[in-house]
C-alpha positions as CSV (number, residue, x, y, z in Angstrom):
1,M,110.9,90.3,98.5
2,S,109.9,87.5,96.2
3,E,108.2,84.4,97.3
4,A,111.5,82.6,97.2
5,G,112.8,85.1,99.8
6,Y,110.4,84.3,102.6
7,E,110.4,80.6,101.6
8,R,114.2,80.5,102.0
9,Y,114.2,81.9,105.5
10,I,111.3,79.6,106.5
11,K,113.5,76.7,105.4
12,L,116.5,78.1,107.2
13,L,114.5,78.5,110.4
14,K,113.1,74.9,110.1
15,N,116.6,73.5,109.5
16,H,117.9,75.5,112.5
17,F,115.3,74.0,114.9
18,A,115.8,70.5,113.5
19,S,119.6,70.7,114.0
20,C,119.1,71.6,117.6
21,G,116.3,69.2,118.2
22,K,113.9,71.9,119.4
23,K,110.2,72.5,118.9
24,P,109.8,76.2,119.7
25,K,106.5,77.8,120.7
26,A,105.1,81.1,119.6
27,A,102.4,83.3,121.2
28,V,100.7,85.5,118.6
29,V,98.4,88.2,119.9
30,T,96.2,90.2,117.6
31,Y,94.6,93.6,118.1
32,G,92.2,95.5,115.9
33,C,90.2,94.7,112.8
34,Q,89.6,91.6,110.6
35,Q,92.5,92.6,108.4
36,N,94.8,92.2,111.4
37,I,93.3,88.8,112.1
38,S,94.0,87.8,108.5
39,D,97.6,89.1,108.7
40,S,98.1,87.1,111.9
41,E,96.9,84.0,110.1
42,I,99.7,84.5,107.6
43,I,102.2,85.1,110.4
44,K,101.1,81.9,112.1
45,G,101.2,80.0,108.7
46,M,104.9,81.0,108.2
47,L,105.7,80.1,111.8
48,D,104.0,76.8,111.5
49,A,105.9,76.0,108.3
50,A,109.1,77.0,110.1
51,G,108.5,74.4,112.9
52,Y,106.9,76.4,115.6
53,G,104.0,75.2,117.8
54,F,101.7,77.7,119.5
55,C,100.8,78.6,123.0
56,D,99.1,81.4,125.0
57,D,101.5,81.5,127.9
58,Y,104.3,84.1,127.5
59,E,106.3,82.3,130.2
60,K,106.5,79.2,127.9
61,A,106.8,80.9,124.6
62,D,110.1,81.2,122.7
63,L,108.6,83.9,120.5
64,V,105.9,86.5,121.3
65,V,104.3,88.5,118.4
66,F,102.0,91.5,119.0
67,N,100.1,92.4,115.8
68,T,98.9,95.9,116.6
69,C,96.1,98.4,115.7
70,A,96.5,102.2,115.4
71,V,92.9,103.1,115.1
72,R,92.0,103.6,118.8
73,E,94.1,105.0,121.6
74,H,92.9,102.4,124.0
75,A,94.3,99.6,121.8
76,E,97.7,101.4,121.7
77,M,97.8,101.7,125.5
78,R,97.1,98.0,125.9
79,V,100.0,97.2,123.5
80,Y,102.5,99.3,125.4
81,G,101.4,97.7,128.7
82,N,101.8,94.2,127.3
83,I,105.2,94.9,125.8
84,G,106.4,96.3,129.1
85,A,105.1,93.2,130.9
86,L,107.5,91.1,128.9
87,K,110.6,92.9,130.2
88,P,111.2,90.7,133.3
89,I,110.5,87.6,131.3
90,K,113.1,88.6,128.7
91,R,115.5,89.4,131.4
92,A,115.1,85.9,132.8
93,R,115.2,84.3,129.3
94,P,117.3,86.4,127.0
95,D,116.7,83.9,124.1
96,L,113.0,85.0,124.1
97,K,112.3,86.8,120.8
98,I,109.8,89.6,120.8
99,A,108.2,91.0,117.6
100,V,105.8,93.9,117.3
101,C,104.1,94.5,114.0
102,G,100.9,95.9,112.4
103,C,99.5,99.3,111.8
104,M,100.7,100.9,115.0
105,M,104.3,100.1,114.1
106,Q,104.2,101.9,110.8
107,Q,104.2,105.2,112.6
108,E,107.6,106.8,113.0
109,H,106.9,108.2,116.5
110,V,105.8,104.7,117.7
111,Q,108.9,103.0,116.4
112,K,111.0,105.7,118.0
113,Q,109.3,105.1,121.3
114,I,109.8,101.3,121.1
115,K,113.5,101.8,120.4
116,E,114.0,104.2,123.3
117,K,111.7,102.8,126.0
118,Y,111.3,99.1,125.2
119,R,114.8,97.9,124.3
120,H,113.9,94.3,125.0
121,V,111.9,94.2,121.7
122,D,113.8,92.5,118.8
123,M,111.7,93.2,115.7
124,V,109.4,96.0,114.7
125,F,107.7,96.2,111.3
126,G,104.6,97.5,109.5
127,P,101.8,95.6,107.9
128,S,103.2,95.5,104.4
129,L,106.4,93.7,105.6
130,V,104.8,90.5,106.9
131,S,106.6,88.6,104.1
132,R,109.9,89.7,105.6
133,F,109.2,88.5,109.0
134,P,110.9,85.0,108.6
135,E,114.1,86.9,107.5
136,M,114.0,89.2,110.5
137,L,113.3,86.3,112.8
138,Y,116.1,84.1,111.4
139,K,118.7,87.0,111.6
140,S,117.6,87.7,115.2
141,I,118.0,84.0,116.3
142,E,121.2,83.4,114.4
143,H,123.0,86.8,114.7
144,G,121.1,88.7,117.4
145,Q,120.3,91.3,114.8
146,K,117.5,93.8,115.7
147,S,115.1,95.0,113.0
148,F,113.2,98.3,112.9
149,D,111.6,98.7,109.5
150,R,109.0,101.1,108.2
151,S,109.5,100.6,104.5
152,E,106.6,99.6,102.3
153,I,106.4,96.8,99.8
154,P,103.8,98.0,97.2
155,E,103.5,94.7,95.3
156,I,101.2,92.0,96.5
157,I,102.8,88.7,97.4
158,E,100.7,85.7,96.7
159,G,101.1,82.2,98.1
160,M,102.2,82.8,101.6
161,P,101.2,80.0,104.0
162,V,98.1,80.6,106.1
163,R,97.1,79.0,109.4
164,R,93.4,79.5,109.7
165,A,91.1,78.9,112.7
166,E,89.6,75.4,112.6
167,N,86.0,76.6,112.8
168,G,85.0,76.7,109.1
169,K,85.4,80.5,109.0
170,A,87.8,82.2,106.6
171,W,89.1,85.7,105.8
172,V,90.1,86.5,102.3
173,T,91.8,89.8,101.5
174,V,90.7,91.2,98.2
175,M,92.7,94.5,98.4
176,Y,95.1,96.3,100.6
177,G,95.5,100.0,101.6
178,C,93.1,103.0,101.4
179,N,93.0,106.2,99.2
180,N,90.2,107.9,101.1
181,F,92.1,110.0,103.7
182,C,89.2,110.6,106.0
183,T,90.5,113.3,108.3
184,Y,90.1,111.3,111.5
185,C,91.7,108.0,110.2
186,I,95.3,106.9,110.3
187,V,94.8,103.8,108.0
188,P,96.0,105.4,104.7
189,Y,99.2,106.4,106.4
190,V,100.0,103.0,107.8
191,R,98.6,100.6,105.2
192,G,99.5,102.6,102.1
193,R,97.6,103.1,98.8
194,E,94.9,100.8,97.4
195,R,96.2,97.7,95.8
196,S,93.8,95.1,94.5
197,R,94.6,91.3,94.2
198,K,93.9,89.8,90.8
199,A,90.4,88.3,90.6
200,E,91.7,84.9,89.5
201,D,93.9,84.7,92.7
202,I,90.9,85.5,94.9
203,V,88.6,83.1,93.2
204,N,91.3,80.3,93.3
205,E,91.8,80.9,97.1
206,A,88.0,80.9,97.7
207,R,87.5,77.8,95.7
208,S,90.2,76.0,97.7
209,L,88.7,77.1,100.9
210,V,85.3,75.7,99.9
211,K,86.9,72.5,98.8
212,D,88.5,72.3,102.3
213,G,85.1,72.7,104.0
214,F,85.1,76.4,104.9
215,K,81.5,77.6,105.0
216,D,81.7,81.3,106.0
217,I,84.0,83.4,103.9
218,T,84.5,87.1,104.5
219,L,86.1,89.3,101.9
220,L,88.3,92.0,103.4
221,G,89.5,95.5,102.3
222,Q,89.6,98.9,103.8
223,N,87.1,99.9,101.1
224,V,86.0,96.8,99.1
225,N,83.8,99.0,96.9
226,S,87.1,100.4,95.4
227,Y,88.2,96.9,94.3
228,G,89.6,96.7,90.8
229,K,90.0,100.4,90.1
230,D,93.9,99.9,90.0
231,L,93.6,96.8,87.7
232,A,93.3,96.4,84.0
233,G,90.3,94.5,82.8
234,G,87.3,96.3,84.3
235,C,86.5,93.8,87.0
236,D,84.9,95.7,89.9
237,F,83.7,94.4,93.3
238,A,80.2,93.5,92.0
239,D,81.8,91.5,89.2
240,L,84.1,89.8,91.7
241,L,81.1,88.8,93.9
242,R,79.4,87.2,90.9
243,E,82.5,85.2,90.1
244,L,82.8,84.0,93.7
245,N,79.1,83.2,93.8
246,G,79.5,80.8,90.9
247,I,81.8,78.5,92.9
248,E,80.1,75.2,93.5
249,G,79.3,74.4,97.2
250,D,77.2,75.3,100.2
251,F,78.8,78.4,101.7
252,W,78.2,82.1,102.5
253,L,80.0,85.2,101.3
254,R,80.3,88.3,103.4
255,F,82.4,91.5,103.0
256,V,83.8,94.4,105.0
257,T,84.1,97.3,104.8
258,S,82.1,99.3,102.3
259,H,82.4,103.1,101.8
260,P,79.1,104.9,101.0
261,K,80.8,107.1,98.3
262,D,81.6,104.0,96.2
263,C,78.6,101.9,97.0
264,T,76.6,101.5,93.8
265,H,73.2,100.2,92.8
266,K,75.1,97.6,90.7
267,L,76.6,96.2,93.9
268,L,73.3,96.2,95.7
269,D,71.6,94.5,92.7
270,T,74.4,91.9,92.7
271,M,73.8,91.2,96.4
272,A,70.2,90.7,95.7
273,E,70.8,88.3,92.8
274,C,73.6,86.2,94.3
275,D,72.3,83.4,96.5
276,K,75.6,82.9,98.4
277,V,76.2,86.6,99.2
278,C,74.7,87.3,102.7
279,R,71.9,89.8,102.9
280,Q,74.1,91.8,105.3
281,L,75.5,95.3,104.6
282,H,78.0,97.1,106.9
283,L,78.0,100.7,105.6
284,P,79.6,103.2,107.9
285,F,77.9,106.6,107.8
286,Q,79.9,108.2,110.8
287,S,77.6,111.3,111.1
288,G,74.2,112.5,110.1
289,S,75.5,116.1,109.6
290,D,76.6,117.1,106.2
291,R,78.9,119.7,107.6
292,V,80.6,117.2,109.8
293,L,80.8,114.6,106.9
294,D,82.5,117.3,104.9
295,A,85.0,118.0,107.7
296,M,85.6,114.3,107.9
297,N,86.3,114.2,104.1
298,R,83.7,111.5,103.6
299,R,82.5,112.8,100.2
300,Y,78.8,112.0,100.5
301,T,75.7,113.5,102.1
302,A,73.3,112.1,104.7
303,E,70.6,112.3,101.9
304,K,72.8,110.2,99.5
305,Y,73.5,107.7,102.3
306,V,69.8,107.3,103.1
307,S,68.9,106.9,99.5
308,L,71.4,104.0,99.2
309,I,69.9,102.3,102.2
310,D,66.4,102.8,100.8
311,Y,67.5,101.2,97.5
312,A,69.1,98.3,99.4
313,K,65.8,97.7,101.4
314,E,63.8,97.9,98.2
315,K,65.9,95.2,96.6
316,M,66.4,93.1,99.8
317,P,63.6,93.7,102.3
318,D,65.2,91.2,104.7
319,I,68.7,92.8,104.6
320,A,70.5,93.4,108.0
321,L,72.1,96.8,108.2
322,T,75.0,97.8,110.5
323,S,77.1,100.9,110.6
324,D,79.9,102.8,112.4
325,V,79.3,106.1,114.1
326,I,81.8,108.6,115.5
327,V,80.4,110.7,118.4
328,G,82.2,114.0,119.3
329,F,84.2,114.7,116.1
330,P,86.0,118.0,116.6
331,G,83.6,120.9,116.5
332,E,80.4,118.7,116.4
333,T,77.5,120.7,117.8
334,E,74.5,119.4,119.7
335,A,72.3,120.1,116.7
336,E,74.7,118.1,114.4
337,F,74.7,115.2,116.8
338,E,70.9,115.2,116.8
339,K,71.0,114.8,113.0
340,T,73.0,111.6,113.6
341,V,70.2,110.4,116.0
342,E,67.6,111.3,113.4
343,L,69.4,109.2,110.7
344,V,69.7,106.2,113.1
345,K,65.9,106.4,113.8
346,R,65.2,106.8,110.0
347,V,67.3,103.8,108.9
348,E,66.6,101.5,111.9
349,F,69.9,99.7,111.9
350,D,70.2,96.1,113.2
351,N,73.3,97.1,115.1
352,L,75.7,100.1,115.5
353,F,79.4,100.2,116.3
354,T,79.7,103.5,118.1
355,F,82.9,105.2,119.0
356,I,83.8,108.5,120.9
357,Y,86.3,110.3,118.6
358,S,89.9,109.4,119.3
359,K,92.6,111.7,118.2
360,R,95.3,110.1,116.0
361,E,98.6,111.9,115.7
362,G,99.4,112.6,112.0
363,T,95.8,113.1,110.9
364,P,94.2,116.4,109.9
365,A,91.5,116.1,112.6
366,A,94.1,115.9,115.3
367,V,94.9,119.6,114.9
368,M,91.2,120.7,114.6
369,A,89.7,122.9,117.3
370,D,87.7,120.7,119.6
371,P,85.6,122.7,122.1
372,V,83.3,119.7,123.0
373,T,84.1,118.4,126.5
374,D,84.7,114.8,127.3
375,E,81.5,114.8,129.4
376,Q,79.4,116.1,126.5
377,K,80.8,113.4,124.2
378,Q,80.1,110.7,126.8
379,R,76.6,111.9,127.2
380,R,76.0,111.9,123.4
381,F,77.5,108.4,123.2
382,D,75.1,107.2,125.9
383,R,72.1,108.8,124.3
384,L,72.9,107.1,121.0
385,L,73.0,103.7,122.7
386,E,69.6,104.5,124.3
387,V,68.3,105.1,120.8
388,I,69.7,102.0,119.0
389,H,69.0,99.5,121.9
390,P,65.2,99.3,121.4
391,I,65.6,99.4,117.6
392,S,68.0,96.5,117.6
393,R,65.7,94.5,119.9
394,K,62.7,95.2,117.7
395,K,64.6,94.0,114.6
396,N,65.6,90.8,116.5
397,E,62.0,90.2,117.7
398,R,61.0,89.8,114.1
399,L,62.8,86.5,114.1
400,L,61.0,85.1,117.1
401,N,59.5,81.6,116.5
402,K,61.2,81.6,113.0
403,T,63.6,79.0,111.9
404,V,66.9,80.4,110.6
405,K,70.0,79.0,109.0
406,V,73.0,79.6,111.3
407,F,76.8,79.2,110.7
408,V,78.1,77.6,113.9
409,E,81.3,79.3,115.0
410,G,82.0,77.5,118.3
411,T,81.0,77.4,121.9
412,S,79.7,80.3,124.0
413,K,82.3,82.3,126.0
414,T,80.0,82.1,129.0
415,D,78.8,78.5,128.8
416,K,80.8,75.8,127.1
417,N,77.7,73.7,126.8
418,V,76.1,76.2,124.5
419,L,77.0,76.6,120.8
420,T,77.1,80.0,119.2
421,G,76.9,81.1,115.6
422,K,75.7,83.8,113.1
423,T,72.7,84.1,111.0
424,E,73.0,85.3,107.4
425,G,72.4,88.8,108.7
426,G,75.3,88.5,111.1
427,K,73.1,88.2,114.3
428,T,74.5,86.1,117.1
429,V,72.5,82.9,118.0
430,D,73.1,80.8,121.1
431,F,71.7,77.2,121.2
432,K,72.4,73.8,122.5
433,G,73.8,71.2,120.2
434,E,76.5,68.7,119.4
435,S,80.1,70.1,119.0
436,S,80.2,68.3,115.6
437,L,78.1,71.2,114.2
438,I,80.9,73.6,114.7
439,G,82.2,74.8,111.3
440,G,79.0,74.0,109.5
441,F,75.4,75.1,109.2
442,A,72.5,74.3,111.5
443,F,68.8,75.3,111.4
444,V,67.7,76.9,114.6
445,K,64.2,77.9,115.7
446,I,64.4,81.3,117.6
447,T,62.8,81.1,121.0
448,E,64.3,84.2,122.7
449,C,65.2,87.6,121.6
450,K,67.6,89.9,123.4
451,T,69.0,93.3,122.4
452,W,72.2,92.0,120.9
453,S,71.6,88.3,120.5
454,L,69.1,85.5,119.9
455,A,68.6,82.1,121.5
456,G,67.0,79.1,120.1
457,E,66.9,75.3,119.6
458,T,68.0,73.1,116.7
459,V,65.3,71.7,114.4
């Protein structure tokens, strides 16, 4: 669908609500990764343009949108539970519209289950069909038409409206899809093949964000290191970072996620040389065992991974390193798990995102023999946490009594009188200060170090 297509239906929706004198409300619920957050911002942008306001109360909403994640089983179960909870509300208010989208909905067996068991749902569509949402919504409101769509739109549609959070933080997608086909991962099947946005479109979006006062910009892609491989012109991700770094203004650039097989010295050199690119690298290694890495189809070795980290530390001694680890991949032995522990100790990550392997229907790993018991997997998971906790605390303690620059994200979830933000390295800092600091930078002297966060006072 062209830009004119979604714009037409946004206009039709707006005219419909204007004619009936109604200001409808929408509740948009997001599960999963930063890419889903970014997609939800586009959904909210289109709804805002169509005349919707927003709320968190399903009882008061005229539209409920669940933007789903397919990576973890727990997230899927939550989605089904929340969809089911809307059934009595829909029965009481038949005009309530319910849309379920995102990665989970791109799977055929999921759409079938929604059709059969959750008949109160009006619209179901995958992540590449966000631009068609206004059309589906209009046809549902005007004609009662239901939509269940798993088709893919390979082209990238620019210019869709975006409703971002008002905290100075922005997500900018640089590419869509994934070509890696790691054996445990459902993402390539639900988000399609890699498609890069044109560099000029990304730079223009970032320049506009900086002009509007955004200070913390995160570049998104399932594998940002692959950026540009499908484009003519030879601009790779390192080149893109340099272009973005050249934008005038006081702001930070971050990016997720990187794949070790495509992480180059050129990229690490660029990070070291660009003053606006944060010295923070999230580089998932998943396992310290070469046999397991091969079974995962990761296409690098533990030795290659460590050599990349060593080079990054050489170029940026103050770099903050984080990673993803899967515990209990099918067939993982105790000795292979210990190699993961050894790698964690060797690298000394600032933080780890650890996961017990979750079987995903449709992936090669889902049919692999898996003799490891749930109890063994849990024990390994707990042991890994025991290893990383003191390392993370030690890395945090290096900042004690130092003054650091912090991007202020908002107020603490546990104390509204306390502000919270992130350092250049992505570490959480809590401190007292005026709410006017939210969305900007503050300088904070670190006075307390915890395992996963820091505390301090403004200077």
